[in-house]
N, C-alpha and C positions, 0 to 999 in steps of 0.2 A: 242329862246327857252330853249339852255341848260342852259341859267343861270337863266329861270320862275324854268325847272325844278328843277332844284336846292334848289330853293326855297320853292320850293312847297316840296321838300323831307327835308329840314330843319327845319320844325315844327314840333310837334306834333300836333294842334287841328287845326278847322280852322280862328278862331283868330288869331293864329299868320302867317297862311295863308294871311290873307287879310290885318293885317300889314305888312308884308313881302309885298307882294305883289304890295302895295301902295308906295314902295316907289321908282317901274319901270321906274315910268315916272322921276325921280330925276334921272337915271342913261344918260339917252343920253341928256340930256341938260348938266350934267356932260361932260358928254364924247366929245359934244359939242363945249360949253365954253373951255374945253382942247385943241382943237382944233384952234379957235379962237384967244387962247393963246400961241402957237407954242407947245402944248403938246399932242399927239392922244395917241389913247389906243389899233392903228389899228396895231403896231407894237409887240404891246405885245403878242395881239392875234395871230400873223403870227407863232410867239415864239411859241407860245405855240400851236398850231395845226401841226409845223414841230417838235416837240419835242412830240405829242400823234400819228406821221406819226415814227420817231423811233422808237416809244417806240413800234407799231405793225411789224417793220420790224425787229424788235430784238425779236420778238416773233416770229415770221417764220424762223429768221436765228438761234436761237435757237432749234426749232420745227426739223427745219432740219439736224441740228449739230443731237441730238440728235436720229433721223433716222440711223443719216450714223454711229455712235455712234454706234449704234446695230448692225448697218452693217458689222461694222468692226471688232466687239465682235463675232458674228457668225462667221463668217470668220477667226479668230486668235482660235475658238475654233476646228474649221473644219481643219485646217492645225496643230494645236498642235496631234489632233488626227491622222491625216496623220502620222505625226512626231511620235507616237508614234509607230504605228504599223511599219512605216519602222524598226523604232530600232529592235523592238521586231523582224521582216526579219532578219535582219543583225544577230542579238544574235544570231538566230537560225542557218541561214547559217555558222557563225565563228563555233558554236557546232559539224554541221557534218563535217568540214573541220577541224575542230581537230581530231573528232570522227575515219576518215580518213585517217590523220596520224598514228593516236594510230596504227592504223588495219596495215596499210602499217609497222611501226614499227615492232609488235608482225609479221607479214608474216616472215618479213624481219629474225626475230630472231625465231621463227620456219624455213625455210630456214636451217640459217644457222648449230643448232643446226640437222637437219637430214641431210646432208652434215659432222658434225662429226661422225653419226651415221654410214653414208654409208662405209664412210672412215676407223672408225670398224671395222663393219664386212668385210670390203674383207679384211684387216690386218687379224682377225679371220679364216677367208675363207681360204687362203693361206697359215697357219698357221694348220689349218686340212687337209690343202690337202698336207702340207710335210711331219704332221703325220702319213696320211695315207699311201703314197705313202714309204715313210722308213717303214710302219705295215708288209706293203705286199711285201717291198723286203723280209725285214727282216722272215715274215713267206713262201716266198718263197726258204727263205736259210734253213730253219728251217725244210719244208717237203723234201726237197732233202737230205739233213743230214740224217731223218731217212728214207728215199725210202734207200739211202745207209746201214746205220746198217738193214736195212729187211733183202738188199741181203746177207748180210753179213752173216746172222743170214740163209736165207735160202741156199747158199754154203756152211757151216758148218755142219747142217744138212743131206743135200746131200751126204760130203763129210763124215758123220759116218756112214750114210747107208751105202754105199759104202764100206766100213770100217766093217761094218757087214754082208756083204755078203763074203766078202774077207775070213772072220774065217769060218776056217774048224770044223769036227765034234771030242772031243774030249773030256775025260773026265774030270768030272769037282770036283774040288779038293777043300773039307770043311776048310774053318780057315788060306785062303791063302790073304796072306800079299801082296800085290799087288801095281801096281806102279800107280802112279798117273794120268796118264793117263789111266788105267784099262788096258791094257795089260799085256799079261803074261810072263815074262822073260827067252829069250832064254840063251840057253850058247855062250859063246864067240870062235868064230872060224873065222877063215879068209872068210869064205863064210856068217856068218852073217856079219861081219864086214862090210864087202862090200857092204851088202844091207843096211846096214845102212847108210853109207854116200851116196847111193844112193836117200835112203829119205830124206837124211838134203839135197842134192840140191836141192833135188825136193821142199821141203818147201821151202826152200832158195828161187827159180825162183815162187813158188808161190806169197809168200809171196810179191816182188818184183813186182808182177804183177799188184799181189789188191794195194798195196803201188800210181804205175802208176796209177792204175783206177782210184782209190781215188784222187791221186792231177790230172789228166785229168777230173774228175768233178766238182774240188774245182777250175781252170784254167778256165774251161765254166764257171763254176759259177758267179767269178769273173765279167771276160769277157760279161755275163751279166748284172751285175751290174753296170759294165760303162758304160755299153752300156745306161741302166735303169739312171742314173745319165748325161747320157751326153742328154740324149730325155728332164730331170727334167731344166738342165738347160738350154739347149735350150729354154724350154719354159718360164725359169724364165728370161731372157738376154735379150729375141724378141717377146716383146710382141706388142699388134698392138697401143696401144696409139702413141711408141715409135718413132722418126718422125727425130733424129737428129742423122742421117749415122747407122742404128742400123746392115746393114750387115755386114757392114768389121768387127765386133765385133766377129758377130759371125760364122763366115770364120775364122778368128784369131782362134775361139774355137775349132769350130771344127778340123781344121788345130791340137792346142793343146794336143785335145782330141782324136783324131788317133794316133800323134804322143806317147801319153801315150798309146793308144791300141798296136800301134804296139813293145814299147819299154813294156809292160804288157806282150804281144806273145814271142817278144826274152824271157824274164826272166823265161815266161811260163816255155820255153823250155831249157831255161839253168840250170832252177831247178830241170829237172833231175841229171845233173852230181851238183847239189851244195843242200845245207842245207837248208829245209822246212822255214829256219830263216831266213837267208839270203836274203829269199827271199819274205816273206812276211815284213823285212823292207824296200827292193829296192820298192814293193808295195805304201808301206804307204810312203817314201818320193814320191812317182809317185804324189799322190793323195797328200799330201800337195800340192808340187807346183804348180798342176790343182788346187787347192784354194787357195792357193796364187795369180794368175793368176785373179781365179775368183772377188777374192777382189776387186784386183786394179778396174778390172773392175767395179765392182758396184758402187765403187764411182764418177769414170769415169761417170756412170748413175745417181747417186742420185745430181751432178753439174748441168748434164745437167737436171736433175727434176728440181732443185731451177729457173734456171732461166727459164723453163716450165711454174713453180708456179708461176711467177712474170707477164709472159705473160697472164697466166690467170688474178692475181690480176687485169691486167689492162683492161684485157677485161672483167670481171664482172663488175668494178668502168661503162663501158662505153655502159655493158648492168643496171646499177642498174641508170645509167644515160636514156637509154633509156627508159627504164619503171618508171619511173618519169614522163617525156613528156606523156608515153602513158596513166599514174594514171589523169596528167591534163587535156586531153585533154579528157578524161568520165567523170570530173569531168563539165568540160565544158559543156558536151554532157547534166549530169544529170541537169547543172545547168535552159539549155535550155527547157527541159521539163519541167522542174516543174512550169518553167515562161508559157509553150502552157499549161499547165495545170491550170495554174492561168487563162486565157485566155476565158479557155472552161470552169472554172466553172463561169466566170464573165459571158459570153452568155449563162450558164443555169441558171443562177438565170434572168438575165432579158430577156428569152423569159419567154414567159409560160410555165409552167407544171404541172400533176396533181399533188395529194394530197401526194399521195404515194413516191413523187422525194420529191417534197416538206420536206414534212417528214423527207425523209433521210441527204437532206441537212441539214436540221435545227438540226439532228442529232448529224450531224459532225461539226457543229461548233458552240456544243453547248458550247463549253471551252470556246472558244473568246467570244463568248459573254459576256458569264457571267464575264471573266477577261474584257473585255468591259465597259458592266455594273458599275463594280466594278471602276474603275476609272470616269465614269463620275456620280455617287454617291458623291467620293468624291468631287471631282471639283464642284457637288449641294450644300453637305453643305457647302464646301464653302464659294459657291457664297450667300448660306442660312445666313448664319454667317455676313457676311460681309452686308446683305440687314437685318437683325435685326441692328446693328451699325447703318445707314446710317438713317434707321427707326424708333427709339430711337434717335438721331440727329435731326430724321426736325420734333420730335413728340416735342423735348426741343424746339428750332424752334419753331413750332408754339402756343403752348402754352405763350414764350413767347411773339410772337406778335400778340398773343391774349390778353394779359393785355395790355398790350402799347396800342390796340385799344380801350378795352373797356376803361384807364385811358382818351384816347385822345373823346370819346365821351364822358363822363363826364367832359372832360373842356369846351368842344365845348357844351353840354347842358347848364352846367354853365355861358359860357359867353354870348350863347343868350338870357340866362333867363334875366343875367344886361341887356344886350341889349333893350330887351324887356322891361321894367322897367322904363332904362331912358330915351325912346325913349316921346317925346313930340308928345301931339296931333295934333299941328297947321304941316297941313300938305306940306303950302307952303315954313314953315320959309328952309332957306337956310344955308347948312352945312358951315362951312370953309374948306376950300379947304386944300389940304395935299399938304403938303410943299416939293417942288418940291428935295431937297436931299434925301426925303424917297423917292422919285420914281424911283429917280435914283442909288440910293442900290439897290433896290426891282429887278430892271431889266440887273444890274451887276450882282447880284446872281442870275437871271433865266437864263442868257449868261453862269455863270462859273455852274453849273445845267446842261446847254446843252453841255455843251466843256466832261464834265466829264463821265455822260451819256456816250458819242459818246467813249472815252476810255477806260472805262470797257469792252465792247462790242468788243474789240478788244482783250480780255486781256481772260486768259483758265477760270478765275474765274466770267463770267459774271452775274451768278445770283445770288451769292449772295452781286456782289458790287451793282445791284441790288435793294438789299434787302436795305442794308445801303443810296443808291439813295432814300430810300422811307420812311425812317427812318431821313433822313434830312429836306426832305417834310413835313415829320410831323414835325420837330421843326422850322416849317413856321410859328406854330397855335400861337407862342409865339408873333412871331410880328406881327401880325393880332389882337390878345387879348392889344399889345398898339399904333395901329393905332386909331384913333379917327373918317376917314372915313371909311364910311358900304358897301359904291361902291368897295372900296380897297379890305374889306374884305371878300365879295361874289368872290371877280376874286380871293383870295388867297383859299378858300373853294374849288370853283372849278377845277385848279390845283390841288388840294391838292386831291381831291375825281380819276380824272380821271389818278395820279399817282397811286394813288391806285389799282382801278383799274388794 
């Protein structure tokens, strides 16, 4: 039936169909004669059937491979998108981590600057306190000196008033050249001399008493100044932060100050017998001695403070490590919180929501969607370029195949026309049989074609190799043109049509 269909499709009009159809009776006797002679067309038909089965299997396998390739390409695209998203998340996390490190560094610099400012402020406060205390002592000293001067003036005024009261009524003299004290001169008698001597002693005694009172007041003021200095030294040398044996130093300082006080008191009592300059020098020497002791004690305290600062630096390093550990824990908590938020957002997106929530979520993810669309558009444009290139190649191959098919149709039509013109009107006339070597060559060629077809199915370019095989089959027409047997030519046409389909 297949051969009849080929014969019917081979001619263009009814006469050609009748002439070719009339040769069918010669095909079967020829095959029977071949069987009697030892050659049969059954193996050829079996091989042809196997080739057709292999072609169908190859087409089915090719279809499955194309489907699998599409699946793999879609999976690969999905994995690429996932990889891009994960890279963006990693970059975002790195930026956040760098921002946190920068914030930590700025905070550390700020802490250092604040510590330096605090230290400078403390030093400034101490300087101001010392200046205020010195000015307060100076003010107290000046105020007491002014009070002494005021008391002296009051005493002088009272003395002048008493002297005026002692004056008696007398005749005033005009143009009198008086003394410097404003008193009138008297006659130098024994009585007057005795009176002047008593006044002299009284004046000396009053001067001595006033001097003694002034010295006592000055001594008391110096005692107060020393007491104030002692309190200031104790306040400076015994701060609350000192922890390296501060009490013995304070005791030694208090003992030194008390000894200086006692020496100052003794010297003040002896100052009544000595001159004021000598007492002042002794007091200066005692103050210098106390300041030397204070300087040595301050040097010891500075060494202790340097040791304490080294310990504080060790403590600050430990605190820095603790702070870094705490910040790492906070960073881990933030990452967990972000992960939890992402899970909640995924749940919200998967669950049904109203229009407002959907609009809000769309607004939140607008930027991410734009970036994803840009990436997809880039991939789409690249795929479009590849598709255009492949379409161009396919179009060229289709045009080339169309030209070759057209040439083949023209050759077949010319050959059929030649065969039709060369046909004899005698139906019972037998054609000479095809030579045995030619049939053997045809069978070997078909076996070789089958092996090459199976081999090309296992390779990667199966489609292109199938086209090459089809072109090789097209070349069989040249063998058919040289065949003198019409049965073999019809068989070749049948094989060619199946391979082309």
